[in-house]
Phi, psi and omega in degrees: 000136179269119185268330182297148182297135180286162179298326180296315181292323175300319180295316179299314180298321179298318180294314178300317189289316187271335183246354173064031181230160174247186184298330180263011173063021178251340183270142174215158173208151183284168179225136179224115179252123185254139163236125184225144174237120187239138176236112186258134173258110186281352178276318182260348185061029174252152180213157178243148183216147168242131183233127174246116185242124174259117187245126180249124179270095178273001182280166174276008187251151171272127184259125178253347177223159169224164180227147173239149170271132173242074192301325186295340179292349177293337186264057179221139177305133179089359178291168177300321177297318180297315181295318179296324175300326183279349183260320187286144189282338180233070182295158175303121186295339178289342191252002183225161170250141176268108179262006175258222179238171178295324180282330180226076183290142173232116188263137178238127180299127176295329180296323182296342184260004185286138174274168183304328179273002179249343184289168170255147173205154170230110180253126176265123183260336174202149180209128179231154173243115185051039179086355181261125181300144183245153173269130181216162182219133178264122177237102182056248183256017180235132174260119180263126188233125170269129185279147175287324179225126179303148179263114183282160176305132180083355182274160177238141177222162180240141175240132174242129186229142171245130181218160170226155189209163174226128177281128182284171168300154183293116175234307182213117174068297180257165176148176181252146172051065180294177187296346176259006174087009175289128189293311190223120174243104188259082176245140182050053192252349186238156174298120188240120182297140182287158179281139171238121181222199185298343177265357183101202182284146175240071182260054182288140170296151179275106182258314181189332198268216191261201198221172178211123189226163182269133176293142179184181178252142181241137174228106191233130174244127185237119175261126185209161178315135189298339181278349184276143176251133182249138169225148179167209181290147169093169179259129179291128184268340186230057183299333180292340177273346193253308190074228176051038178088353178272329182181182178275121182286120182245346185248091180255101183274350183083001179287158178281347182236154170245149175252118179266128182243119182241146169230137180226114180271139171055061175228168179236021174193163177219124186226149175206162176222155183214142179200145180282351186242026177284138160271137180240111176248159179226147177213124180273121174283131181301126181059023182219200185282165171274123178269132174251140178234124177238120184209156183292144177282071183249118182304333184281339187235344189291333176296322177295322178294327175292316182290334178298327195299311179292331177289323176300322178295319177296321179294318178300319178296315182300310184295319179297326179281320186279332184246299182172162187299129173297125194269353182257165183273355179208161175212137185241133175251116194235128174288124181169184177068211188228011181176263173205131181208137181275146175214179181296116177064015183195169170221151170252126178223148171285141191249358181274067185232167167295164179300316180298319178293323178293319178294320181298312181291326177294318178302313182295311184289324176296321179299330176298341177298336176266300183272098177116315183284312177273322173262081200274076174293159172286102185295334180291327184257333184231052185299333181290334175287329179282295186286321184291314180294322176298316179298320178301307187284327180288325175293320175299318181295317180296322180297324182277305186294321180270004176054049179281333174057040178276133182300316174234091183294348183260014184300322180295325175296317176302312184296320180291318178298313181299320177299318178295314183299327181272356184274338186089357183261357185289139170242154182297158180292350175281356178294132174301143187302331181274356188256007179288142182293324180224147182298321183296326176292321176299311185299314181294319180295310184292311187276307189278308180294326176297320179291318179299324179307313180287314182300317181289329174299324176294325175297323185285315188255352183102143185299317181297319179293326176296316178302316180293323180298315181298317182290322178290323176303316178293313182301319185277334190234004175297143183067023176233190176237077182292150177251174178304325180297332182296317182288323183286324178291324176299316180297324177295316181296323180288315189269338185076012181256157174273121188232012181298327178300325182291314177298321180297304186289311187276330185261344186233001177223178171252021173303143183241166180257130175205107177245151179218160169271109185279308181216152173225114185238134175278132179233085183057248183270009185232168176230131179256126183243128178243127176253157180229135168268114188263341177238178192287325188282124180273157177210155164290155188238129166263134182216139180239135173250118179261136184254163183296334181277005179094349177276173181204160172234137177257139180235149180231124178249105181292153172270126187305317186290351175285341179058037178163184183230153172285156178297128174248340171051043178079358182276350181212155176266116182281131177254185180291155179297151175251110175292135188295334183289339179277120179286344184237152179216126182237136175214162182239150175235151183275054179221137176294144179302328182296344180269355189268130176269319182196160175230134185228125170278131175053065180297337179281348182058040176257003173256133187275059177291127187277355174217093185276356185295335180249023178270350182228138171229130181243151182243145177294114186296330179295329180277325186273352185299133182297133180284000000 
């Protein structure tokens, strides 16, 4: 199998990217091309930057303002992020100190305790549009800019910015000297123009969650102490000047700093990390990208990092086969940050884990290269498409690559979602990622319910159709910004079924699924079975009748509003449709009740029934035994 992106896909991506249109000429997206020159001081963790941004307005609208994200400003006492940490009842434990006890915790925001030389900041000292100075205002993590000249539809303009910044102590995603000793984790580190799409501007303050970015090309030069090794987004342009495992250093000027020059085509973010004590390994995936590994030279963990490498190659192959070809020539797995977070062509992960834990986090973050990075949903509004779809495919990959052989590898996601649905704390998946009342509800909704959305979609349309849906979704929407309607319409086109009800109920409400076996009555030589829908959300039903002789029959009850059935291929007996408005459904089978051992709704457990206690009914074999 050829994993590298074909010329055809590159051409399609180029057309979408540069002209902002889709095949039906209704889709558009903006373009932002960055050139940046950065000078980093590794003693103070401060840096200076010059940014030249070429912005193309592919929208049908005239723009009179633009906005930039200044993410590092979140790491200051009194910021929106700081205030939110002090309000939410279960704050991210990485971002707070417990000044109480384990039994009675009292959380104190770590941001609130930062001193001036520990905070993060991004200060803009000048900004021009086509050489004309602009009026701008910094509000927390957002730069509000009034344009000198409106940008007309189809027009291109250039912004030149001078800025200075300070990397905060490691608290969330970016920072200095993380708990594993990685010196510099540069995530969300530069002034980044906000996304403008069919919904308008997305100039959200950085509170805690994920991101939404403009596709573009990056050309970045980073000057840093010569002993530091950098890994991150983009292709290194001058390996002969660098050495450090990239190539043979031939240009030794005697300077204290080296300038690393990276280019990254068609990405919507740029991230890097640096440390003087990195080991840098490389592994070529057959017919795929070159994998880079950057990790601390720690005797306690480096063996795990070595063992990770061939497994990472298997994971890259799995995702490229299951979703679509990874389109870049390299991918980097970098020790850094505060947990695990996906970025363009790379991930930052903490590395002091067991081998199994290291493989697990790599599987998840690598899978993000498809779900969110290439299929670039708005993570702030549709976080479940990002985290949930990634959780689904990475768990599937772990089950295959690690040979776990679990019948339903997503069962833990089902159980976590069901617990949330029964807790009273659930909010619909339409909730903005920053608006969840409690963090645990966000996490379960985004990761678990999002994974169940895909797994259960396979239950509805059939596993083979789900596989085709995922591949077509990638083919149609890579290098775009798909919305929830994109995945459900793709599934409809693949399966031929009507599925808007599924997106509505499971994706936009907190309606739950609860079916039960209400009655089983013997009628001479037949048995009459009545099922009940006890909650609002309807579903098609898989049901198995097990007999005393060890045989069984599978039945399939289509949902009327689907306007069709999933493929059963002789594995089940299709019954009449169930209209969702009817709470009860009765059917008969040509078997005496005395011959039945048990009846089970959804034996595969791929339906997210919130009360499974009444999904099975068993009969006492001593009473049912044939006389």
